[in-house]
ZADRENTI-455470 format. One line per field, with one value per residue (C-alpha): residue number from 1; residue in three letters; chain; z, x, y. Coordinates in steps of 0.5 Angstrom, whole numbers, plus 500, padded with zeros to 3 digits. Example, Ala and Ser with C-alpha at 12.3 -4.5 7.8 and 13.67 -1.06 7.14 Angstrom:
2
nr: [1, 2] $
rest: [Ala, Ser] $
kette: [A, A] $
Z: [516, 514] $
X: [525, 527] $
Y: [491, 498] $
This chain:
225
nr: [1, 2, 3, 4, 5, 6, 7, 8, 9, 10, 11, 12, 13, 14, 15, 16, 17, 18, 19, 20, 21, 22, 23, 24, 25, 26, 27, 28, 29, 30, 31, 32, 33, 34, 35, 36, 37, 38, 39, 40, 41, 42, 43, 44, 45, 46, 47, 48, 49, 50, 51, 52, 53, 54, 55, 56, 57, 58, 59, 60, 61, 62, 63, 64, 65, 66, 67, 68, 69, 70, 71, 72, 73, 74, 75, 76, 77, 78, 79, 80, 81, 82, 83, 84, 85, 86, 87, 88, 89, 90, 91, 92, 93, 94, 95, 96, 97, 98, 99, 100, 101, 102, 103, 104, 105, 106, 107, 108, 109, 110, 111, 112, 113, 114, 115, 116, 117, 118, 119, 120, 121, 122, 123, 124, 125, 126, 127, 128, 129, 130, 131, 132, 133, 134, 135, 136, 137, 138, 139, 140, 141, 142, 143, 144, 145, 146, 147, 148, 149, 150, 151, 152, 153, 154, 155, 156, 157, 158, 159, 160, 161, 162, 163, 164, 165, 166, 167, 168, 169, 170, 171, 172, 173, 174, 175, 176, 177, 178, 179, 180, 181, 182, 183, 184, 185, 186, 187, 188, 189, 190, 191, 192, 193, 194, 195, 196, 197, 198, 199, 200, 201, 202, 203, 204, 205, 206, 207, 208, 209, 210, 211, 212, 213, 214, 215, 216, 217, 218, 219, 220, 221, 222, 223, 224, 225] $
rest: [Met, Ile, Pro, Ile, Ile, Thr, Glu, Asn, Gly, Leu, Asp, Asp, Leu, Ile, Leu, His, Lys, Ser, Met, Ala, Val, Gln, Lys, Met, Ser, Asn, Leu, Leu, Ser, Phe, Val, Lys, Thr, Gln, Glu, Ser, Lys, Lys, Leu, Val, Lys, Ile, Ala, Ser, Thr, Asp, Asn, Asn, Glu, Ile, Leu, Lys, Leu, Phe, Thr, Ala, Met, Leu, Asn, Leu, Leu, Asn, Leu, Lys, Leu, Gly, Asn, Asp, Asp, Asn, Gly, Lys, Met, Val, Ile, Glu, Gly, Leu, Ser, Gln, Asn, Asp, Asn, Lys, Thr, Thr, Ser, Gln, Ala, Arg, Lys, Lys, Thr, Ala, Glu, Arg, Thr, Ala, Glu, Arg, Thr, Ala, Glu, Arg, Arg, Asp, Asp, Ile, Lys, Ile, Val, Ser, Lys, Lys, Ile, Lys, Asp, Ser, His, Tyr, Gln, Ile, Asp, Ile, Ser, Lys, Asp, Ala, Val, Thr, Lys, Asp, Gly, Lys, Lys, Val, Phe, Met, Val, Ser, Cys, Tyr, Ala, Arg, Asp, Ala, Tyr, Leu, Gly, Arg, Tyr, Leu, Ile, Lys, Arg, Asn, Tyr, Phe, Tyr, Thr, Val, Asp, Arg, Glu, Glu, Phe, Ala, Asp, Arg, Ala, Tyr, Asp, Glu, Ile, Leu, Val, Lys, Val, Gly, Asp, Leu, Lys, Asp, Arg, Tyr, Tyr, Asn, Asp, Ile, Ile, Asp, Val, Ser, Glu, Ile, Phe, Ala, Gln, Met, Lys, Lys, Thr, Leu, Asp, Gly, Val, Ile, Ser, Glu, Ile, Lys, Met, Glu, Glu, Asp, Ser, Leu, Ala, Thr, Asn, Val, Asn, Arg, Gln, Ser] $
kette: [A, A, A, A, A, A, A, A, A, A, A, A, A, A, A, A, A, A, A, A, A, A, A, A, A, A, A, A, A, A, A, A, A, A, A, A, A, A, A, A, A, A, A, A, A, A, A, A, A, A, A, A, A, A, A, A, A, A, A, A, A, A, A, A, A, A, A, A, A, A, A, A, A, A, A, A, A, A, A, A, A, A, A, A, A, A, A, A, A, A, A, A, A, A, A, A, A, A, A, A, A, A, A, A, A, A, A, A, A, A, A, A, A, A, A, A, A, A, A, A, A, A, A, A, A, A, A, A, A, A, A, A, A, A, A, A, A, A, A, A, A, A, A, A, A, A, A, A, A, A, A, A, A, A, A, A, A, A, A, A, A, A, A, A, A, A, A, A, A, A, A, A, A, A, A, A, A, A, A, A, A, A, A, A, A, A, A, A, A, A, A, A, A, A, A, A, A, A, A, A, A, A, A, A, A, A, A, A, A, A, A, A, A, A, A, A, A, A, A, A, A, A, A, A, A] $
Z: [501, 498, 503, 499, 498, 499, 499, 506, 506, 508, 509, 515, 515, 510, 515, 521, 518, 515, 522, 524, 518, 519, 526, 524, 519, 523, 528, 522, 520, 527, 527, 521, 523, 529, 525, 521, 527, 529, 536, 534, 536, 537, 538, 544, 551, 554, 551, 554, 550, 545, 548, 552, 545, 543, 548, 549, 541, 542, 548, 543, 538, 544, 543, 547, 547, 547, 552, 557, 556, 548, 547, 544, 540, 537, 536, 532, 528, 526, 524, 519, 512, 508, 503, 505, 511, 507, 503, 509, 512, 506, 505, 512, 511, 504, 507, 511, 508, 500, 499, 503, 501, 504, 504, 507, 507, 510, 512, 517, 517, 523, 520, 527, 528, 531, 527, 534, 533, 529, 523, 525, 521, 522, 517, 518, 515, 514, 511, 510, 512, 509, 510, 509, 507, 513, 514, 519, 518, 521, 522, 524, 526, 526, 528, 526, 528, 523, 527, 531, 524, 527, 530, 537, 536, 533, 534, 530, 531, 529, 527, 525, 518, 521, 524, 519, 521, 528, 524, 520, 526, 529, 523, 524, 531, 530, 524, 527, 534, 531, 526, 532, 535, 529, 530, 537, 536, 530, 535, 541, 545, 546, 545, 541, 548, 548, 542, 542, 549, 547, 541, 545, 550, 544, 541, 548, 548, 541, 542, 539, 538, 538, 541, 540, 546, 543, 540, 545, 545, 544, 547, 550, 546, 549, 546, 550, 552] $
X: [500, 503, 501, 496, 499, 493, 493, 494, 500, 501, 495, 498, 492, 495, 502, 498, 494, 501, 504, 498, 498, 505, 505, 500, 504, 510, 506, 502, 510, 512, 506, 508, 515, 513, 509, 514, 517, 511, 510, 503, 499, 492, 489, 493, 489, 494, 500, 502, 509, 506, 502, 507, 511, 505, 504, 511, 511, 504, 509, 514, 510, 506, 500, 495, 490, 483, 480, 485, 482, 482, 489, 488, 482, 486, 492, 488, 485, 491, 494, 489, 490, 488, 484, 481, 478, 476, 472, 468, 467, 465, 460, 457, 457, 455, 448, 447, 451, 452, 453, 459, 466, 473, 474, 469, 470, 465, 467, 463, 464, 462, 462, 462, 456, 461, 467, 471, 470, 473, 471, 471, 473, 471, 475, 472, 475, 475, 481, 484, 491, 495, 502, 505, 498, 495, 489, 486, 481, 483, 477, 480, 476, 481, 478, 482, 480, 482, 483, 489, 490, 492, 488, 486, 483, 486, 483, 484, 480, 483, 479, 482, 479, 474, 471, 469, 462, 464, 469, 463, 459, 464, 464, 457, 457, 462, 458, 452, 454, 459, 453, 448, 454, 453, 446, 446, 451, 447, 440, 444, 444, 451, 455, 463, 467, 464, 464, 471, 470, 463, 466, 473, 467, 464, 470, 472, 466, 468, 471, 477, 481, 488, 488, 494, 497, 498, 491, 489, 485, 492, 488, 483, 479, 476, 474, 470, 474] $
Y: [500, 507, 513, 518, 525, 530, 538, 538, 533, 525, 521, 517, 512, 507, 508, 506, 500, 498, 497, 494, 488, 488, 486, 481, 478, 477, 473, 469, 467, 465, 461, 457, 457, 453, 448, 446, 445, 440, 444, 446, 440, 442, 436, 435, 437, 440, 443, 448, 450, 452, 457, 459, 460, 464, 469, 470, 472, 476, 480, 481, 485, 489, 484, 480, 475, 479, 473, 470, 463, 462, 461, 455, 456, 462, 459, 453, 458, 461, 455, 453, 452, 459, 456, 450, 454, 460, 455, 452, 459, 462, 457, 458, 466, 466, 463, 469, 475, 473, 480, 481, 482, 480, 487, 493, 500, 505, 513, 518, 525, 530, 536, 541, 546, 552, 555, 553, 546, 541, 536, 529, 523, 516, 511, 503, 498, 490, 487, 481, 480, 474, 471, 464, 461, 464, 469, 473, 479, 486, 491, 498, 504, 510, 517, 523, 530, 534, 541, 538, 533, 527, 521, 521, 514, 507, 501, 495, 488, 481, 474, 468, 466, 461, 467, 472, 472, 475, 480, 482, 483, 488, 492, 493, 494, 499, 502, 503, 506, 511, 513, 514, 518, 523, 523, 525, 530, 534, 533, 536, 530, 531, 536, 536, 535, 528, 525, 522, 520, 516, 513, 510, 507, 504, 502, 498, 494, 490, 484, 482, 475, 479, 486, 490, 494, 501, 502, 508, 514, 519, 525, 529, 534, 540, 546, 549, 555] $
């Protein structure tokens, strides 16, 4: 992916997403390497060795499991063959959501009602990350304050290839709730200073199989003065 130059300079959205993709690619390569060493034996009932190695790799990449109890399930999902699993997952998903594709994009703009307040742009996307025959789905939500010119919220949610339906559910949840947030602002139910705080609350509630430690609210925005 090549960053796009806009009239305001470099579009760093692509750079932020590229870093997230690279981290996940490194994790998929790690899983592939462990498979070649025959350390991944998901069928075994108690395989603590691979779980410890996997957790160490997550820590190295500044990642963590979304749920402390789902380590083996995530490893199993990551270790499955892309082509075989994708066809099985897509067959199930197609019965319910035939119109959906692996990649989705939406952007929501919140134009300020007052000159002193900034405009906001929220980019929501779903991408497939593929490496060494492995695939995961990445659902991202990046929110930028146009006045400050930087992203204040960055969230990346990861789902194994057999759980694409959950990725789509997360995408739909974010899209609907951010849209509701925009409506509440325009209907004077919330003030501009509450937008990012409420968005963070919404995004913190989205379930991800793997979380990025550095995804956070970068700063608080207060334009009351």
